[in-house]
A tleap script that builds the chain and sets N, CA, C and O, in Angstrom:
source leaprc.protein.ff14SB
mol = sequence {
  NMET THR VAL ALA ARG ILE GLN THR PRO LEU
  GLY GLU CYS PRO GLN CYS TRP GLN HIE ALA
  HIE ASP ARG ARG ALA HIE ARG HIE LEU LYS
  PRO ARG GLU ASP CYS PRO GLN CYS VAL ASP
  HIE MET ARG ASN GLY HIE PRO TYR ILE VAL
  PRO LYS GLU ALA SER ARG SER CTRP
}
set mol.1.N position { 0.845 -1.174 0.000 }
set mol.1.CA position { 0.000 0.000 0.000 }
set mol.1.C position { 0.895 1.242 0.000 }
set mol.1.O position { 1.787 1.359 0.840 }
set mol.2.N position { 0.669 2.146 -0.912 }
set mol.2.CA position { 1.443 3.376 -1.018 }
set mol.2.C position { 0.661 4.525 -0.396 }
set mol.2.O position { -0.533 4.685 -0.649 }
set mol.3.N position { 1.344 5.321 0.419 }
set mol.3.CA position { 0.706 6.459 1.074 }
set mol.3.C position { 1.176 7.725 0.386 }
set mol.3.O position { 2.377 7.976 0.295 }
set mol.4.N position { 0.230 8.530 -0.103 }
set mol.4.CA position { 0.572 9.789 -0.748 }
set mol.4.C position { 0.891 10.835 0.318 }
set mol.4.O position { 0.127 11.013 1.266 }
set mol.5.N position { 2.004 11.515 0.164 }
set mol.5.CA position { 2.403 12.560 1.105 }
set mol.5.C position { 2.104 13.910 0.482 }
set mol.5.O position { 2.294 14.110 -0.717 }
set mol.6.N position { 1.642 14.819 1.295 }
set mol.6.CA position { 1.351 16.155 0.829 }
set mol.6.C position { 2.658 16.936 0.806 }
set mol.6.O position { 3.380 16.973 1.803 }
set mol.7.N position { 2.965 17.558 -0.330 }
set mol.7.CA position { 4.183 18.337 -0.468 }
set mol.7.C position { 4.041 19.665 0.274 }
set mol.7.O position { 3.066 20.387 0.068 }
set mol.8.N position { 4.991 19.986 1.121 }
set mol.8.CA position { 4.962 21.248 1.867 }
set mol.8.C position { 5.254 22.405 0.916 }
set mol.8.O position { 6.268 22.382 0.219 }
set mol.9.N position { 4.387 23.415 0.875 }
set mol.9.CA position { 4.630 24.566 0.005 }
set mol.9.C position { 5.826 25.394 0.477 }
set mol.9.O position { 6.232 25.317 1.636 }
set mol.10.N position { 6.370 26.168 -0.423 }
set mol.10.CA position { 7.508 27.019 -0.099 }
set mol.10.C position { 7.115 28.043 0.959 }
set mol.10.O position { 6.025 28.610 0.902 }
set mol.11.N position { 8.000 28.279 1.921 }
set mol.11.CA position { 7.764 29.261 2.963 }
set mol.11.C position { 6.944 28.744 4.134 }
set mol.11.O position { 6.585 29.520 5.020 }
set mol.12.N position { 6.640 27.454 4.156 }
set mol.12.CA position { 5.840 26.865 5.235 }
set mol.12.C position { 6.680 25.906 6.071 }
set mol.12.O position { 7.695 25.386 5.607 }
set mol.13.N position { 6.254 25.683 7.290 }
set mol.13.CA position { 6.905 24.719 8.185 }
set mol.13.C position { 6.331 23.328 7.884 }
set mol.13.O position { 5.112 23.159 7.904 }
set mol.14.N position { 7.176 22.333 7.607 }
set mol.14.CA position { 6.671 20.991 7.274 }
set mol.14.C position { 5.800 20.368 8.365 }
set mol.14.O position { 4.792 19.732 8.055 }
set mol.15.N position { 6.173 20.542 9.645 }
set mol.15.CA position { 5.372 19.945 10.719 }
set mol.15.C position { 4.006 20.612 10.815 }
set mol.15.O position { 2.991 19.926 10.933 }
set mol.16.N position { 3.969 21.939 10.765 }
set mol.16.CA position { 2.682 22.648 10.825 }
set mol.16.C position { 1.796 22.231 9.651 }
set mol.16.O position { 0.602 21.982 9.822 }
set mol.17.N position { 2.386 22.157 8.469 }
set mol.17.CA position { 1.636 21.816 7.273 }
set mol.17.C position { 1.077 20.398 7.370 }
set mol.17.O position { -0.090 20.166 7.055 }
set mol.18.N position { 1.903 19.455 7.802 }
set mol.18.CA position { 1.447 18.067 7.904 }
set mol.18.C position { 0.342 17.936 8.940 }
set mol.18.O position { -0.676 17.295 8.677 }
set mol.19.N position { 0.526 18.531 10.114 }
set mol.19.CA position { -0.467 18.391 11.172 }
set mol.19.C position { -1.761 19.116 10.845 }
set mol.19.O position { -2.815 18.749 11.364 }
set mol.20.N position { -1.709 20.135 10.001 }
set mol.20.CA position { -2.922 20.849 9.617 }
set mol.20.C position { -3.687 20.142 8.499 }
set mol.20.O position { -4.908 20.274 8.413 }
set mol.21.N position { -2.985 19.391 7.640 }
set mol.21.CA position { -3.629 18.822 6.457 }
set mol.21.C position { -3.675 17.300 6.403 }
set mol.21.O position { -4.276 16.743 5.485 }
set mol.22.N position { -3.066 16.621 7.347 }
set mol.22.CA position { -3.054 15.158 7.351 }
set mol.22.C position { -3.799 14.679 8.597 }
set mol.22.O position { -3.285 14.792 9.709 }
set mol.23.N position { -4.977 14.158 8.419 }
set mol.23.CA position { -5.816 13.741 9.550 }
set mol.23.C position { -5.201 12.613 10.364 }
set mol.23.O position { -5.560 12.426 11.527 }
set mol.24.N position { -4.285 11.860 9.774 }
set mol.24.CA position { -3.651 10.751 10.500 }
set mol.24.C position { -2.773 11.249 11.635 }
set mol.24.O position { -2.527 10.506 12.585 }
set mol.25.N position { -2.290 12.492 11.565 }
set mol.25.CA position { -1.380 13.024 12.577 }
set mol.25.C position { -2.039 13.116 13.951 }
set mol.25.O position { -1.361 12.979 14.969 }
set mol.26.N position { -3.349 13.345 13.991 }
set mol.26.CA position { -4.043 13.522 15.273 }
set mol.26.C position { -5.090 12.445 15.541 }
set mol.26.O position { -5.901 12.586 16.457 }
set mol.27.N position { -5.081 11.390 14.768 }
set mol.27.CA position { -6.084 10.339 14.905 }
set mol.27.C position { -6.018 9.632 16.248 }
set mol.27.O position { -7.038 9.144 16.735 }
set mol.28.N position { -4.854 9.566 16.852 }
set mol.28.CA position { -4.675 8.839 18.117 }
set mol.28.C position { -5.143 9.639 19.332 }
set mol.28.O position { -5.215 9.093 20.432 }
set mol.29.N position { -5.461 10.914 19.154 }
set mol.29.CA position { -5.853 11.768 20.271 }
set mol.29.C position { -7.330 11.599 20.619 }
set mol.29.O position { -8.158 11.307 19.756 }
set mol.30.N position { -7.640 11.785 21.886 }
set mol.30.CA position { -9.031 11.777 22.330 }
set mol.30.C position { -9.664 13.124 21.996 }
set mol.30.O position { -8.941 14.081 21.717 }
set mol.31.N position { -10.988 13.225 22.016 }
set mol.31.CA position { -11.632 14.510 21.757 }
set mol.31.C position { -11.132 15.582 22.731 }
set mol.31.O position { -11.010 15.334 23.930 }
set mol.32.N position { -10.851 16.752 22.212 }
set mol.32.CA position { -10.397 17.928 22.961 }
set mol.32.C position { -9.040 17.728 23.636 }
set mol.32.O position { -8.687 18.494 24.534 }
set mol.33.N position { -8.271 16.716 23.224 }
set mol.33.CA position { -6.929 16.487 23.748 }
set mol.33.C position { -5.927 17.195 22.835 }
set mol.33.O position { -6.012 17.088 21.611 }
set mol.34.N position { -4.974 17.922 23.437 }
set mol.34.CA position { -3.962 18.625 22.661 }
set mol.34.C position { -2.886 17.659 22.191 }
set mol.34.O position { -2.544 16.698 22.880 }
set mol.35.N position { -2.369 17.931 21.020 }
set mol.35.CA position { -1.268 17.153 20.468 }
set mol.35.C position { 0.028 17.641 21.124 }
set mol.35.O position { 0.361 18.819 20.999 }
set mol.36.N position { 0.769 16.763 21.822 }
set mol.36.CA position { 2.006 17.192 22.487 }
set mol.36.C position { 3.029 17.775 21.508 }
set mol.36.O position { 3.732 18.728 21.845 }
set mol.37.N position { 3.116 17.212 20.305 }
set mol.37.CA position { 4.060 17.733 19.312 }
set mol.37.C position { 3.679 19.148 18.883 }
set mol.37.O position { 4.549 20.005 18.729 }
set mol.38.N position { 2.391 19.394 18.691 }
set mol.38.CA position { 1.935 20.725 18.278 }
set mol.38.C position { 2.137 21.750 19.395 }
set mol.38.O position { 2.553 22.879 19.135 }
set mol.39.N position { 1.844 21.358 20.631 }
set mol.39.CA position { 2.027 22.267 21.760 }
set mol.39.C position { 3.505 22.639 21.888 }
set mol.39.O position { 3.834 23.814 22.050 }
set mol.40.N position { 4.397 21.646 21.815 }
set mol.40.CA position { 5.826 21.904 21.881 }
set mol.40.C position { 6.263 22.810 20.737 }
set mol.40.O position { 7.073 23.717 20.927 }
set mol.41.N position { 5.730 22.563 19.569 }
set mol.41.CA position { 6.072 23.339 18.376 }
set mol.41.C position { 5.610 24.796 18.513 }
set mol.41.O position { 6.326 25.710 18.103 }
set mol.42.N position { 4.436 25.015 19.078 }
set mol.42.CA position { 3.931 26.379 19.269 }
set mol.42.C position { 4.774 27.130 20.300 }
set mol.42.O position { 4.991 28.334 20.162 }
set mol.43.N position { 5.245 26.436 21.320 }
set mol.43.CA position { 6.039 27.088 22.370 }
set mol.43.C position { 7.476 27.352 21.942 }
set mol.43.O position { 8.051 28.382 22.295 }
set mol.44.N position { 8.056 26.433 21.190 }
set mol.44.CA position { 9.478 26.528 20.848 }
set mol.44.C position { 9.753 27.024 19.433 }
set mol.44.O position { 10.915 27.220 19.076 }
set mol.45.N position { 8.739 27.230 18.632 }
set mol.45.CA position { 8.943 27.771 17.294 }
set mol.45.C position { 9.195 26.718 16.242 }
set mol.45.O position { 9.174 25.516 16.505 }
set mol.46.N position { 9.430 27.204 15.057 }
set mol.46.CA position { 9.638 26.338 13.895 }
set mol.46.C position { 11.125 26.049 13.728 }
set mol.46.O position { 11.911 26.971 13.509 }
set mol.47.N position { 11.521 24.781 13.827 }
set mol.47.CA position { 12.937 24.466 13.662 }
set mol.47.C position { 13.386 24.565 12.202 }
set mol.47.O position { 14.574 24.737 11.930 }
set mol.48.N position { 12.447 24.459 11.266 }
set mol.48.CA position { 12.801 24.450 9.844 }
set mol.48.C position { 11.638 24.982 9.023 }
set mol.48.O position { 10.496 24.567 9.224 }
set mol.49.N position { 11.913 25.888 8.107 }
set mol.49.CA position { 10.923 26.412 7.170 }
set mol.49.C position { 11.425 26.096 5.764 }
set mol.49.O position { 12.603 26.306 5.477 }
set mol.50.N position { 10.560 25.596 4.879 }
set mol.50.CA position { 10.947 25.311 3.502 }
set mol.50.C position { 11.290 26.646 2.843 }
set mol.50.O position { 10.447 27.543 2.815 }
set mol.51.N position { 12.499 26.799 2.317 }
set mol.51.CA position { 12.903 28.095 1.753 }
set mol.51.C position { 12.101 28.454 0.506 }
set mol.51.O position { 11.746 27.596 -0.303 }
set mol.52.N position { 11.828 29.752 0.381 }
set mol.52.CA position { 11.151 30.258 -0.806 }
set mol.52.C position { 12.196 30.520 -1.885 }
set mol.52.O position { 13.380 30.691 -1.596 }
set mol.53.N position { 11.734 30.549 -3.128 }
set mol.53.CA position { 12.637 30.910 -4.215 }
set mol.53.C position { 12.933 32.399 -4.143 }
set mol.53.O position { 12.107 33.177 -3.665 }
set mol.54.N position { 14.097 32.795 -4.610 }
set mol.54.CA position { 14.473 34.205 -4.604 }
set mol.54.C position { 13.545 35.005 -5.517 }
set mol.54.O position { 13.176 34.552 -6.600 }
set mol.55.N position { 13.181 36.180 -5.069 }
set mol.55.CA position { 12.321 37.056 -5.852 }
set mol.55.C position { 13.135 37.664 -6.995 }
set mol.55.O position { 14.249 38.145 -6.788 }
set mol.56.N position { 12.583 37.638 -8.167 }
set mol.56.CA position { 13.290 38.182 -9.332 }
set mol.56.C position { 12.448 39.274 -9.983 }
set mol.56.O position { 12.013 39.156 -11.128 }
set mol.57.N position { 12.233 40.334 -9.217 }
set mol.57.CA position { 11.372 41.396 -9.706 }
set mol.57.C position { 12.101 42.394 -10.604 }
set mol.57.O position { 11.467 43.230 -11.248 }
set mol.58.N position { 13.428 42.309 -10.648 }
set mol.58.CA position { 14.177 43.265 -11.467 }
set mol.58.C position { 14.424 42.709 -12.814 }
set mol.58.O position { 15.042 43.368 -13.651 }
savepdb mol mol.pdb
quit
């Protein structure tokens, strides 16, 4: 069985993007239970952001 992964857009955090758009990330949680990974991520910030392409407006 092949699982399709959602590609993180440029300028976004991969963990935030996955947890917001992949329902499997929070399936193990009970109703109204916070995700420990998300809480830690909100408190400590984004360790990695997908770089955007350089702007070429000139």
